[in-house]
All heavy atoms as a GROMACS GRO file, in nm:
protein
  528
    1GLY      N    1  -1.066  -1.014   0.578
    1GLY     CA    2  -1.087  -0.940   0.697
    1GLY      C    3  -1.142  -0.800   0.659
    1GLY      O    4  -1.195  -0.774   0.551
    2GLU      N    5  -1.140  -0.717   0.755
    2GLU     CA    6  -1.191  -0.579   0.747
    2GLU      C    7  -1.122  -0.500   0.632
    2GLU      O    8  -1.184  -0.433   0.558
    2GLU     CB    9  -1.176  -0.508   0.874
    2GLU     CG   10  -1.288  -0.411   0.909
    2GLU     CD   11  -1.270  -0.357   1.051
    2GLU    OE1   12  -1.284  -0.441   1.147
    2GLU    OE2   13  -1.249  -0.237   1.065
    3PHE      N   14  -0.989  -0.509   0.627
    3PHE     CA   15  -0.913  -0.438   0.526
    3PHE      C   16  -0.950  -0.485   0.390
    3PHE      O   17  -0.975  -0.406   0.294
    3PHE     CB   18  -0.762  -0.456   0.550
    3PHE     CG   19  -0.673  -0.383   0.452
    3PHE    CD1   20  -0.655  -0.244   0.466
    3PHE    CD2   21  -0.623  -0.448   0.342
    3PHE    CE1   22  -0.571  -0.183   0.377
    3PHE    CE2   23  -0.545  -0.381   0.254
    3PHE     CZ   24  -0.519  -0.245   0.270
    4ASP      N   25  -0.955  -0.620   0.366
    4ASP     CA   26  -0.987  -0.673   0.237
    4ASP      C   27  -1.126  -0.634   0.192
    4ASP      O   28  -1.148  -0.602   0.074
    4ASP     CB   29  -0.985  -0.826   0.243
    4ASP     CG   30  -0.841  -0.881   0.253
    4ASP    OD1   31  -0.750  -0.812   0.209
    4ASP    OD2   32  -0.823  -0.985   0.318
    5ALA      N   33  -1.216  -0.632   0.283
    5ALA     CA   34  -1.359  -0.588   0.252
    5ALA      C   35  -1.364  -0.442   0.206
    5ALA      O   36  -1.432  -0.408   0.107
    5ALA     CB   37  -1.451  -0.613   0.364
    6ALA      N   38  -1.287  -0.362   0.275
    6ALA     CA   39  -1.284  -0.217   0.237
    6ALA      C   40  -1.225  -0.196   0.096
    6ALA      O   41  -1.278  -0.113   0.021
    6ALA     CB   42  -1.209  -0.141   0.345
    7VAL      N   43  -1.117  -0.262   0.067
    7VAL     CA   44  -1.048  -0.249  -0.056
    7VAL      C   45  -1.124  -0.307  -0.167
    7VAL      O   46  -1.135  -0.250  -0.275
    7VAL     CB   47  -0.902  -0.303  -0.047
    7VAL    CG1   48  -0.839  -0.304  -0.183
    7VAL    CG2   49  -0.825  -0.221   0.048
    8SER      N   50  -1.179  -0.426  -0.151
    8SER     CA   51  -1.254  -0.491  -0.257
    8SER      C   52  -1.381  -0.424  -0.294
    8SER      O   53  -1.434  -0.436  -0.405
    8SER     CB   54  -1.285  -0.639  -0.222
    8SER     OG   55  -1.374  -0.648  -0.113
    9GLY      N   56  -1.432  -0.347  -0.200
    9GLY     CA   57  -1.555  -0.266  -0.234
    9GLY      C   58  -1.528  -0.132  -0.288
    9GLY      O   59  -1.613  -0.051  -0.311
   10ALA      N   60  -1.399  -0.094  -0.309
   10ALA     CA   61  -1.361   0.033  -0.362
   10ALA      C   62  -1.415   0.062  -0.497
   10ALA      O   63  -1.402  -0.024  -0.590
   10ALA     CB   64  -1.208   0.053  -0.354
   11ALA      N   65  -1.473   0.178  -0.516
   11ALA     CA   66  -1.530   0.216  -0.646
   11ALA      C   67  -1.421   0.291  -0.735
   11ALA      O   68  -1.450   0.319  -0.846
   11ALA     CB   69  -1.648   0.303  -0.629
   12GLY      N   70  -1.307   0.312  -0.672
   12GLY     CA   71  -1.203   0.391  -0.743
   12GLY      C   72  -1.070   0.368  -0.678
   12GLY      O   73  -1.042   0.264  -0.615
   13ASP      N   74  -0.988   0.465  -0.689
   13ASP     CA   75  -0.849   0.458  -0.637
   13ASP      C   76  -0.852   0.448  -0.489
   13ASP      O   77  -0.951   0.499  -0.420
   13ASP     CB   78  -0.768   0.577  -0.682
   13ASP     CG   79  -0.749   0.570  -0.831
   13ASP    OD1   80  -0.769   0.472  -0.904
   13ASP    OD2   81  -0.700   0.679  -0.886
   14VAL      N   82  -0.746   0.391  -0.422
   14VAL     CA   83  -0.738   0.382  -0.277
   14VAL      C   84  -0.623   0.451  -0.227
   14VAL      O   85  -0.510   0.434  -0.282
   14VAL     CB   86  -0.741   0.228  -0.241
   14VAL    CG1   87  -0.719   0.215  -0.093
   14VAL    CG2   88  -0.870   0.160  -0.278
   15VAL      N   89  -0.633   0.523  -0.113
   15VAL     CA   90  -0.524   0.576  -0.045
   15VAL      C   91  -0.500   0.516   0.093
   15VAL      O   92  -0.598   0.507   0.163
   15VAL     CB   93  -0.540   0.729  -0.028
   15VAL    CG1   94  -0.424   0.793   0.056
   15VAL    CG2   95  -0.552   0.800  -0.163
   16ILE      N   96  -0.383   0.469   0.125
   16ILE     CA   97  -0.354   0.409   0.250
   16ILE      C   98  -0.262   0.509   0.320
   16ILE      O   99  -0.152   0.542   0.271
   16ILE     CB  100  -0.278   0.274   0.241
   16ILE    CG1  101  -0.372   0.169   0.173
   16ILE    CG2  102  -0.239   0.225   0.384
   16ILE    CD1  103  -0.304   0.036   0.152
   17ASP      N  104  -0.308   0.562   0.437
   17ASP     CA  105  -0.235   0.658   0.515
   17ASP      C  106  -0.148   0.579   0.616
   17ASP      O  107  -0.194   0.512   0.712
   17ASP     CB  108  -0.324   0.749   0.586
   17ASP     CG  109  -0.258   0.859   0.661
   17ASP    OD1  110  -0.136   0.852   0.689
   17ASP    OD2  111  -0.322   0.959   0.698
   18LEU      N  112  -0.016   0.587   0.593
   18LEU     CA  113   0.074   0.511   0.679
   18LEU      C  114   0.141   0.599   0.790
   18LEU      O  115   0.231   0.563   0.855
   18LEU     CB  116   0.193   0.457   0.597
   18LEU     CG  117   0.146   0.349   0.491
   18LEU    CD1  118   0.266   0.309   0.403
   18LEU    CD2  119   0.088   0.225   0.558
   19GLY      N  120   0.084   0.717   0.807
   19GLY     CA  121   0.138   0.819   0.902
   19GLY      C  122   0.153   0.770   1.043
   19GLY      O  123   0.242   0.810   1.106
   20GLY      N  124   0.067   0.685   1.091
   20GLY     CA  125   0.072   0.637   1.228
   20GLY      C  126   0.138   0.504   1.246
   20GLY      O  127   0.147   0.455   1.355
   21VAL      N  128   0.197   0.451   1.143
   21VAL     CA  129   0.256   0.319   1.146
   21VAL      C  130   0.396   0.332   1.208
   21VAL      O  131   0.475   0.409   1.166
   21VAL     CB  132   0.268   0.258   1.005
   21VAL    CG1  133   0.343   0.125   1.009
   21VAL    CG2  134   0.123   0.238   0.944
   22THR      N  135   0.425   0.249   1.306
   22THR     CA  136   0.552   0.244   1.375
   22THR      C  137   0.632   0.118   1.347
   22THR      O  138   0.750   0.108   1.380
   22THR     CB  139   0.537   0.265   1.527
   22THR    OG1  140   0.456   0.161   1.576
   22THR    CG2  141   0.476   0.403   1.559
   23PHE      N  142   0.566   0.022   1.291
   23PHE     CA  143   0.630  -0.109   1.260
   23PHE      C  144   0.551  -0.166   1.138
   23PHE      O  145   0.423  -0.160   1.128
   23PHE     CB  146   0.618  -0.205   1.375
   23PHE     CG  147   0.674  -0.342   1.344
   23PHE    CD1  148   0.810  -0.365   1.347
   23PHE    CD2  149   0.588  -0.452   1.313
   23PHE    CE1  150   0.862  -0.494   1.310
   23PHE    CE2  151   0.636  -0.574   1.285
   23PHE     CZ  152   0.776  -0.598   1.279
   24LEU      N  153   0.625  -0.223   1.043
   24LEU     CA  154   0.566  -0.287   0.928
   24LEU      C  155   0.633  -0.415   0.899
   24LEU      O  156   0.753  -0.426   0.866
   24LEU     CB  157   0.571  -0.199   0.804
   24LEU     CG  158   0.498  -0.246   0.680
   24LEU    CD1  159   0.348  -0.247   0.706
   24LEU    CD2  160   0.529  -0.156   0.562
   25SER      N  161   0.567  -0.531   0.926
   25SER     CA  162   0.624  -0.664   0.905
   25SER      C  163   0.618  -0.700   0.757
   25SER      O  164   0.558  -0.639   0.676
   25SER     CB  165   0.540  -0.764   0.990
   25SER     OG  166   0.411  -0.781   0.932
   26THR      N  167   0.682  -0.818   0.727
   26THR     CA  168   0.676  -0.863   0.596
   26THR      C  169   0.528  -0.900   0.554
   26THR      O  170   0.493  -0.896   0.442
   26THR     CB  171   0.761  -0.991   0.570
   26THR    OG1  172   0.730  -1.090   0.673
   26THR    CG2  173   0.909  -0.951   0.590
   27LEU      N  174   0.447  -0.940   0.653
   27LEU     CA  175   0.308  -0.966   0.627
   27LEU      C  176   0.236  -0.831   0.580
   27LEU      O  177   0.159  -0.840   0.485
   27LEU     CB  178   0.239  -1.026   0.753
   27LEU     CG  179   0.095  -1.063   0.733
   27LEU    CD1  180   0.077  -1.174   0.630
   27LEU    CD2  181   0.042  -1.112   0.865
   28GLY      N  182   0.264  -0.730   0.646
   28GLY     CA  183   0.210  -0.595   0.608
   28GLY      C  184   0.252  -0.558   0.471
   28GLY      O  185   0.170  -0.504   0.390
   29ILE      N  186   0.377  -0.577   0.442
   29ILE     CA  187   0.431  -0.540   0.308
   29ILE      C  188   0.361  -0.622   0.206
   29ILE      O  189   0.320  -0.572   0.099
   29ILE     CB  190   0.582  -0.556   0.300
   29ILE    CG1  191   0.649  -0.455   0.394
   29ILE    CG2  192   0.631  -0.546   0.151
   29ILE    CD1  193   0.796  -0.475   0.413
   30GLY      N  194   0.348  -0.755   0.236
   30GLY     CA  195   0.277  -0.841   0.142
   30GLY      C  196   0.131  -0.798   0.118
   30GLY      O  197   0.078  -0.806   0.006
   31LEU      N  198   0.068  -0.750   0.223
   31LEU     CA  199  -0.068  -0.703   0.206
   31LEU      C  200  -0.083  -0.587   0.116
   31LEU      O  201  -0.167  -0.576   0.038
   31LEU     CB  202  -0.130  -0.676   0.347
   31LEU     CG  203  -0.272  -0.628   0.351
   31LEU    CD1  204  -0.366  -0.728   0.303
   31LEU    CD2  205  -0.307  -0.587   0.493
   32ILE      N  206   0.017  -0.494   0.136
   32ILE     CA  207   0.012  -0.374   0.048
   32ILE      C  208   0.047  -0.408  -0.094
   32ILE      O  209  -0.023  -0.363  -0.188
   32ILE     CB  210   0.122  -0.270   0.099
   32ILE    CG1  211   0.073  -0.215   0.239
   32ILE    CG2  212   0.136  -0.158   0.005
   32ILE    CD1  213   0.178  -0.134   0.309
   33VAL      N  214   0.140  -0.503  -0.120
   33VAL     CA  215   0.167  -0.544  -0.250
   33VAL      C  216   0.055  -0.616  -0.319
   33VAL      O  217   0.015  -0.585  -0.431
   33VAL     CB  218   0.298  -0.635  -0.257
   33VAL    CG1  219   0.312  -0.696  -0.393
   33VAL    CG2  220   0.423  -0.554  -0.219
   34SER      N  221  -0.012  -0.703  -0.247
   34SER     CA  222  -0.127  -0.783  -0.299
   34SER      C  223  -0.245  -0.683  -0.324
   34SER      O  224  -0.320  -0.702  -0.425
   34SER     CB  225  -0.167  -0.893  -0.209
   34SER     OG  226  -0.220  -0.852  -0.085
   35THR      N  227  -0.259  -0.579  -0.243
   35THR     CA  228  -0.366  -0.484  -0.270
   35THR      C  229  -0.338  -0.406  -0.393
   35THR      O  230  -0.433  -0.381  -0.468
   35THR     CB  231  -0.377  -0.388  -0.146
   35THR    OG1  232  -0.406  -0.465  -0.028
   35THR    CG2  233  -0.482  -0.284  -0.165
   36GLN      N  234  -0.213  -0.367  -0.413
   36GLN     CA  235  -0.169  -0.295  -0.530
   36GLN      C  236  -0.201  -0.383  -0.656
   36GLN      O  237  -0.263  -0.331  -0.756
   36GLN     CB  238  -0.020  -0.269  -0.530
   36GLN     CG  239   0.048  -0.230  -0.660
   36GLN     CD  240   0.008  -0.085  -0.711
   36GLN    OE1  241  -0.028  -0.006  -0.623
   36GLN    NE2  242   0.021  -0.066  -0.831
   37ASP      N  243  -0.168  -0.511  -0.649
   37ASP     CA  244  -0.194  -0.599  -0.759
   37ASP      C  245  -0.353  -0.614  -0.791
   37ASP      O  246  -0.388  -0.612  -0.909
   37ASP     CB  247  -0.139  -0.738  -0.732
   37ASP     CG  248   0.017  -0.739  -0.741
   37ASP    OD1  249   0.076  -0.643  -0.793
   37ASP    OD2  250   0.072  -0.838  -0.688
   38ALA      N  251  -0.423  -0.624  -0.682
   38ALA     CA  252  -0.573  -0.642  -0.702
   38ALA      C  253  -0.633  -0.517  -0.761
   38ALA      O  254  -0.717  -0.522  -0.846
   38ALA     CB  255  -0.634  -0.678  -0.565
   39LEU      N  256  -0.593  -0.402  -0.709
   39LEU     CA  257  -0.648  -0.272  -0.762
   39LEU      C  258  -0.601  -0.246  -0.902
   39LEU      O  259  -0.680  -0.202  -0.983
   39LEU     CB  260  -0.606  -0.154  -0.672
   39LEU     CG  261  -0.671  -0.154  -0.536
   39LEU    CD1  262  -0.602  -0.047  -0.446
   39LEU    CD2  263  -0.820  -0.121  -0.546
   40ASP      N  264  -0.479  -0.281  -0.936
   40ASP     CA  265  -0.433  -0.264  -1.069
   40ASP      C  266  -0.509  -0.349  -1.171
   40ASP      O  267  -0.544  -0.306  -1.278
   40ASP     CB  268  -0.281  -0.300  -1.078
   40ASP     CG  269  -0.214  -0.268  -1.208
   40ASP    OD1  270  -0.231  -0.150  -1.249
   40ASP    OD2  271  -0.151  -0.354  -1.269
   41GLY      N  272  -0.549  -0.469  -1.123
   41GLY     CA  273  -0.628  -0.559  -1.206
   41GLY      C  274  -0.765  -0.508  -1.229
   41GLY      O  275  -0.831  -0.546  -1.333
   42GLU      N  276  -0.818  -0.418  -1.146
   42GLU     CA  277  -0.944  -0.358  -1.163
   42GLU      C  278  -0.937  -0.215  -1.232
   42GLU      O  279  -1.040  -0.151  -1.238
   42GLU     CB  280  -1.014  -0.347  -1.025
   42GLU     CG  281  -1.044  -0.484  -0.967
   42GLU     CD  282  -1.102  -0.469  -0.819
   42GLU    OE1  283  -1.132  -0.360  -0.780
   42GLU    OE2  284  -1.110  -0.576  -0.757
   43GLY      N  285  -0.818  -0.178  -1.262
   43GLY     CA  286  -0.800  -0.050  -1.324
   43GLY      C  287  -0.796   0.070  -1.223
   43GLY      O  288  -0.810   0.182  -1.264
   44HIS      N  289  -0.764   0.036  -1.099
   44HIS     CA  290  -0.763   0.138  -0.994
   44HIS      C  291  -0.615   0.154  -0.949
   44HIS      O  292  -0.530   0.069  -0.980
   44HIS     CB  293  -0.848   0.104  -0.876
   44HIS     CG  294  -0.993   0.092  -0.905
   44HIS    ND1  295  -1.067   0.191  -0.967
   44HIS    CD2  296  -1.075  -0.014  -0.894
   44HIS    CE1  297  -1.194   0.144  -0.986
   44HIS    NE2  298  -1.197   0.017  -0.946
   45VAL      N  299  -0.591   0.261  -0.876
   45VAL     CA  300  -0.457   0.284  -0.832
   45VAL      C  301  -0.446   0.284  -0.676
   45VAL      O  302  -0.539   0.338  -0.610
   45VAL     CB  303  -0.403   0.426  -0.886
   45VAL    CG1  304  -0.271   0.465  -0.829
   45VAL    CG2  305  -0.404   0.427  -1.035
   46LEU      N  306  -0.343   0.230  -0.625
   46LEU     CA  307  -0.317   0.240  -0.485
   46LEU      C  308  -0.216   0.353  -0.455
   46LEU      O  309  -0.112   0.355  -0.523
   46LEU     CB  310  -0.257   0.111  -0.425
   46LEU     CG  311  -0.206   0.112  -0.281
   46LEU    CD1  312  -0.326   0.133  -0.186
   46LEU    CD2  313  -0.130  -0.015  -0.245
   47ARG      N  314  -0.251   0.443  -0.368
   47ARG     CA  315  -0.160   0.550  -0.334
   47ARG      C  316  -0.125   0.541  -0.187
   47ARG      O  317  -0.212   0.513  -0.104
   47ARG     CB  318  -0.220   0.689  -0.365
   47ARG     CG  319  -0.229   0.713  -0.514
   47ARG     CD  320  -0.274   0.860  -0.542
   47ARG     NE  321  -0.280   0.879  -0.687
   47ARG     CZ  322  -0.380   0.850  -0.767
   47ARG    NH1  323  -0.488   0.793  -0.717
   47ARG    NH2  324  -0.379   0.872  -0.894
   48LEU      N  325  -0.003   0.573  -0.146
   48LEU     CA  326   0.041   0.570  -0.011
   48LEU      C  327   0.065   0.715   0.034
   48LEU      O  328   0.128   0.795  -0.032
   48LEU     CB  329   0.163   0.490   0.005
   48LEU     CG  330   0.165   0.346  -0.042
   48LEU    CD1  331   0.296   0.279  -0.027
   48LEU    CD2  332   0.059   0.270   0.031
   49ALA      N  333   0.008   0.747   0.152
   49ALA     CA  334   0.025   0.880   0.212
   49ALA      C  335   0.105   0.876   0.340
   49ALA      O  336   0.098   0.779   0.414
   49ALA     CB  337  -0.114   0.938   0.234
   50HIS      N  338   0.173   0.978   0.370
   50HIS     CA  339   0.250   0.996   0.499
   50HIS      C  340   0.336   0.880   0.530
   50HIS      O  341   0.328   0.827   0.636
   50HIS     CB  342   0.152   1.027   0.612
   50HIS     CG  343   0.057   1.142   0.580
   50HIS    ND1  344  -0.076   1.129   0.564
   50HIS    CD2  345   0.079   1.273   0.559
   50HIS    CE1  346  -0.131   1.245   0.541
   50HIS    NE2  347  -0.039   1.340   0.535
   51VAL      N  348   0.413   0.839   0.432
   51VAL     CA  349   0.499   0.725   0.446
   51VAL      C  350   0.616   0.762   0.536
   51VAL      O  351   0.698   0.845   0.504
   51VAL     CB  352   0.548   0.672   0.310
   51VAL    CG1  353   0.643   0.547   0.332
   51VAL    CG2  354   0.431   0.641   0.218
   52PRO      N  355   0.631   0.688   0.652
   52PRO     CA  356   0.750   0.717   0.738
   52PRO      C  357   0.883   0.680   0.673
   52PRO      O  358   0.884   0.592   0.583
   52PRO     CB  359   0.723   0.632   0.855
   52PRO     CG  360   0.577   0.595   0.857
   52PRO     CD  361   0.537   0.591   0.714
   53ASP      N  362   0.988   0.745   0.713
   53ASP     CA  363   1.116   0.719   0.655
   53ASP      C  364   1.161   0.579   0.659
   53ASP      O  365   1.217   0.528   0.563
   53ASP     CB  366   1.228   0.807   0.720
   53ASP     CG  367   1.212   0.955   0.683
   53ASP    OD1  368   1.153   0.992   0.582
   53ASP    OD2  369   1.265   1.041   0.760
   54PHE      N  370   1.132   0.508   0.771
   54PHE     CA  371   1.176   0.365   0.782
   54PHE      C  372   1.109   0.279   0.679
   54PHE      O  373   1.162   0.184   0.626
   54PHE     CB  374   1.163   0.316   0.924
   54PHE     CG  375   1.023   0.267   0.964
   54PHE    CD1  376   0.991   0.136   0.949
   54PHE    CD2  377   0.930   0.360   1.014
   54PHE    CE1  378   0.856   0.099   0.982
   54PHE    CE2  379   0.807   0.323   1.049
   54PHE     CZ  380   0.768   0.187   1.034
   55ILE      N  381   0.982   0.312   0.651
   55ILE     CA  382   0.911   0.234   0.552
   55ILE      C  383   0.961   0.267   0.413
   55ILE      O  384   0.979   0.176   0.326
   55ILE     CB  385   0.755   0.251   0.564
   55ILE    CG1  386   0.704   0.198   0.693
   55ILE    CG2  387   0.683   0.190   0.439
   55ILE    CD1  388   0.556   0.219   0.713
   56ASP      N  389   0.981   0.396   0.387
   56ASP     CA  390   1.041   0.433   0.255
   56ASP      C  391   1.178   0.371   0.232
   56ASP      O  392   1.196   0.319   0.118
   56ASP     CB  393   1.059   0.594   0.253
   56ASP     CG  394   1.069   0.643   0.120
   56ASP    OD1  395   0.991   0.600   0.026
   56ASP    OD2  396   1.157   0.734   0.101
   57ARG      N  397   1.264   0.360   0.332
   57ARG     CA  398   1.391   0.294   0.320
   57ARG      C  399   1.373   0.140   0.289
   57ARG      O  400   1.438   0.083   0.204
   57ARG     CB  401   1.477   0.312   0.441
   57ARG     CG  402   1.535   0.451   0.453
   57ARG     CD  403   1.637   0.457   0.565
   57ARG     NE  404   1.588   0.415   0.696
   57ARG     CZ  405   1.533   0.500   0.784
   57ARG    NH1  406   1.510   0.624   0.753
   57ARG    NH2  407   1.485   0.456   0.897
   58THR      N  408   1.280   0.085   0.359
   58THR     CA  409   1.248  -0.059   0.338
   58THR      C  410   1.200  -0.087   0.196
   58THR      O  411   1.250  -0.174   0.129
   58THR     CB  412   1.142  -0.107   0.439
   58THR    OG1  413   1.190  -0.091   0.568
   58THR    CG2  414   1.110  -0.258   0.415
   59PHE      N  415   1.110   0.004   0.144
   59PHE     CA  416   1.057  -0.011   0.010
   59PHE      C  417   1.174   0.003  -0.097
   59PHE      O  418   1.179  -0.069  -0.194
   59PHE     CB  419   0.947   0.084  -0.022
   59PHE     CG  420   0.817   0.050   0.039
   59PHE    CD1  421   0.712   0.143   0.043
   59PHE    CD2  422   0.790  -0.072   0.097
   59PHE    CE1  423   0.589   0.115   0.104
   59PHE    CE2  424   0.667  -0.098   0.157
   59PHE     CZ  425   0.566  -0.006   0.160
   60ARG      N  426   1.259   0.101  -0.071
   60ARG     CA  427   1.375   0.121  -0.161
   60ARG      C  428   1.472  -0.006  -0.157
   60ARG      O  429   1.507  -0.051  -0.262
   60ARG     CB  430   1.452   0.247  -0.124
   60ARG     CG  431   1.386   0.374  -0.172
   60ARG     CD  432   1.486   0.491  -0.165
   60ARG     NE  433   1.553   0.499  -0.035
   60ARG     CZ  434   1.516   0.578   0.065
   60ARG    NH1  435   1.413   0.661   0.045
   60ARG    NH2  436   1.580   0.584   0.176
   61THR      N  437   1.492  -0.053  -0.041
   61THR     CA  438   1.579  -0.176  -0.030
   61THR      C  439   1.520  -0.294  -0.106
   61THR      O  440   1.596  -0.373  -0.168
   61THR     CB  441   1.601  -0.214   0.113
   61THR    OG1  442   1.657  -0.100   0.185
   61THR    CG2  443   1.685  -0.333   0.131
   62MET      N  444   1.383  -0.304  -0.104
   62MET     CA  445   1.317  -0.415  -0.167
   62MET      C  446   1.281  -0.380  -0.313
   62MET      O  447   1.214  -0.464  -0.378
   62MET     CB  448   1.195  -0.452  -0.086
   62MET     CG  449   1.224  -0.501   0.053
   62MET     SD  450   1.074  -0.532   0.147
   62MET     CE  451   1.017  -0.679   0.072
   63ASN      N  452   1.325  -0.272  -0.362
   63ASN     CA  453   1.287  -0.225  -0.504
   63ASN      C  454   1.135  -0.212  -0.520
   63ASN      O  455   1.087  -0.238  -0.624
   63ASN     CB  456   1.351  -0.312  -0.603
   63ASN     CG  457   1.497  -0.304  -0.606
   63ASN    OD1  458   1.557  -0.196  -0.596
   63ASN    ND2  459   1.567  -0.412  -0.617
   64LEU      N  460   1.064  -0.173  -0.413
   64LEU     CA  461   0.921  -0.151  -0.423
   64LEU      C  462   0.883  -0.007  -0.433
   64LEU      O  463   0.768   0.026  -0.463
   64LEU     CB  464   0.849  -0.218  -0.298
   64LEU     CG  465   0.864  -0.362  -0.282
   64LEU    CD1  466   0.803  -0.404  -0.146
   64LEU    CD2  467   0.794  -0.439  -0.392
   65ASP      N  468   0.980   0.074  -0.416
   65ASP     CA  469   0.944   0.224  -0.411
   65ASP      C  470   0.892   0.273  -0.550
   65ASP      O  471   0.815   0.367  -0.557
   65ASP     CB  472   1.068   0.307  -0.375
   65ASP     CG  473   1.187   0.281  -0.457
   65ASP    OD1  474   1.221   0.168  -0.487
   65ASP    OD2  475   1.257   0.382  -0.487
   66GLU      N  476   0.929   0.207  -0.653
   66GLU     CA  477   0.883   0.248  -0.789
   66GLU      C  478   0.739   0.205  -0.818
   66GLU      O  479   0.682   0.264  -0.909
   66GLU     CB  480   0.975   0.186  -0.897
   66GLU     CG  481   1.122   0.236  -0.882
   66GLU     CD  482   1.140   0.386  -0.922
   66GLU    OE1  483   1.070   0.430  -1.006
   66GLU    OE2  484   1.213   0.449  -0.846
   67ILE      N  485   0.690   0.103  -0.750
   67ILE     CA  486   0.554   0.057  -0.788
   67ILE      C  487   0.442   0.128  -0.714
   67ILE      O  488   0.324   0.121  -0.758
   67ILE     CB  489   0.543  -0.098  -0.767
   67ILE    CG1  490   0.546  -0.136  -0.620
   67ILE    CG2  491   0.644  -0.173  -0.847
   67ILE    CD1  492   0.504  -0.278  -0.602
   68PHE      N  493   0.472   0.199  -0.606
   68PHE     CA  494   0.366   0.267  -0.532
   68PHE      C  495   0.365   0.415  -0.559
   68PHE      O  496   0.469   0.480  -0.552
   68PHE     CB  497   0.391   0.248  -0.376
   68PHE     CG  498   0.382   0.104  -0.338
   68PHE    CD1  499   0.490   0.047  -0.274
   68PHE    CD2  500   0.273   0.030  -0.352
   68PHE    CE1  501   0.494  -0.083  -0.234
   68PHE    CE2  502   0.264  -0.103  -0.309
   68PHE     CZ  503   0.371  -0.159  -0.246
   69GLU      N  504   0.252   0.463  -0.595
   69GLU     CA  505   0.232   0.610  -0.605
   69GLU      C  506   0.210   0.670  -0.473
   69GLU      O  507   0.172   0.603  -0.379
   69GLU     CB  508   0.107   0.634  -0.692
   69GLU     CG  509   0.122   0.600  -0.834
   69GLU     CD  510   0.014   0.655  -0.928
   69GLU    OE1  511  -0.041   0.755  -0.888
   69GLU    OE2  512  -0.010   0.594  -1.031
   70ARG      N  513   0.250   0.793  -0.455
   70ARG     CA  514   0.234   0.873  -0.333
   70ARG      C  515   0.120   0.968  -0.350
   70ARG      O  516   0.095   1.028  -0.452
   70ARG     CB  517   0.361   0.945  -0.306
   70ARG     CG  518   0.489   0.857  -0.290
   70ARG     CD  519   0.470   0.755  -0.177
   70ARG     NE  520   0.572   0.659  -0.177
   70ARG     CZ  521   0.673   0.665  -0.092
   70ARG    NH1  522   0.684   0.752   0.005
   70ARG    NH2  523   0.771   0.571  -0.097
   71ALA      N  524   0.042   0.979  -0.238
   71ALA     CA  525  -0.070   1.070  -0.236
   71ALA      C  526  -0.026   1.212  -0.201
   71ALA      O  527   0.081   1.230  -0.139
   71ALA     CB  528  -0.174   1.025  -0.133
   0.00000   0.00000   0.00000
């Protein structure tokens, strides 16, 4: 999709701004994790910006908070 095309064409690190997100499903979490893996394999870094508290709590619960850098 559109997101995959934008990320796969990235020439460097990628920042995802989550500031306007009000709901994040397991599909969305999976997309962020797979993007992190893909970028890491290319030597790039995924950074998350403006992470809402509810997403931060979810990442901590899932032990994902350590793998994502913050912008």
